[in-house]
N, C-alpha and C positions, 0 to 999 in steps of 0.2 A: 294316135298310137303308131309307133314305128315297128315294123316287122323286122325280125332278126336278120333277114337277108339284106336289109338296107342299113343296118346299124353302123357300118363303117363309112357310109356316105354322108356328106354334109347336107344340112337342111337349109332351105332358102325361104324367105318371106318374099313373095312376089305380089306387089300392089298392082291391081288391075282396075281399070275404069271401063264400065259398060254404059253406052248411050243408046237409048231407044228414041227414035224420031217419029213424030206423028202429030196429030192435031185433035183438038176438042172443038166441037161445034157448039158455041155458047150464045144464048139469047141474052142481050144486055142493052142498057140505054146508052152505053158509051164504050169505046175501046178500053179505057182505063178500068171500067167496071168488069168487062170481060176478062181482062188480065187478072184482076183481083179474084174473080171466081175460079179461074184456072189455078192460081197460086194457092188459094185457101181450100178449095173444095174438090180438086181432082188429084188423083194419085195412082200409084202402081206399087204393088208389093211382090217381091220375089216369092214364088210359090202360090201366089194369089192371082189376081187379075187387075186390069185397069178398072178404076171405079170412080164414082163421084158421090159426094154426100149432098149434092144439090141437083136432083133430077129435074126440077122445074125449069132450070136454066140451061142445063147441059143436055143437048138433044142427041148427040152422037159422038163417036170418036173412032180414030183409025190409027194404029201404031204398027210398026214393023214387028214381026215375031222374033227375029234374030237381031241382036244389038250389034253396034260397032264396038270393037274391043281394042283397048290400048294397054300395053304394059307400061306402067308408070315408073316403077322402080323395082330393084331386086337387091336384097341384102342377105348375107349369109348369117345364120344363127350361130351363136357361141355354144359349143357342145356342153360346156360346164354349167351354163345358166339357162340355156334354152331361149335366150333372147337375141334379137338381131343386133 
């Protein structure tokens, strides 16, 4: 929703990338298996938390609270269509 005070200003779509760095402590019989467990069973959801669906293998984790942020691109929207 655009407020009347801003109705004469252009609108921009700004693509942003956030990266959280950290580690999972995983018990596995090989590095390859540990990577598979991290890929398949570990995750993060905005508004949620860091989690695993495999607590038997994932013992602990530690991630930064604040991500790195990059502005990837910026495009001005067309006022008539609302599209970039």
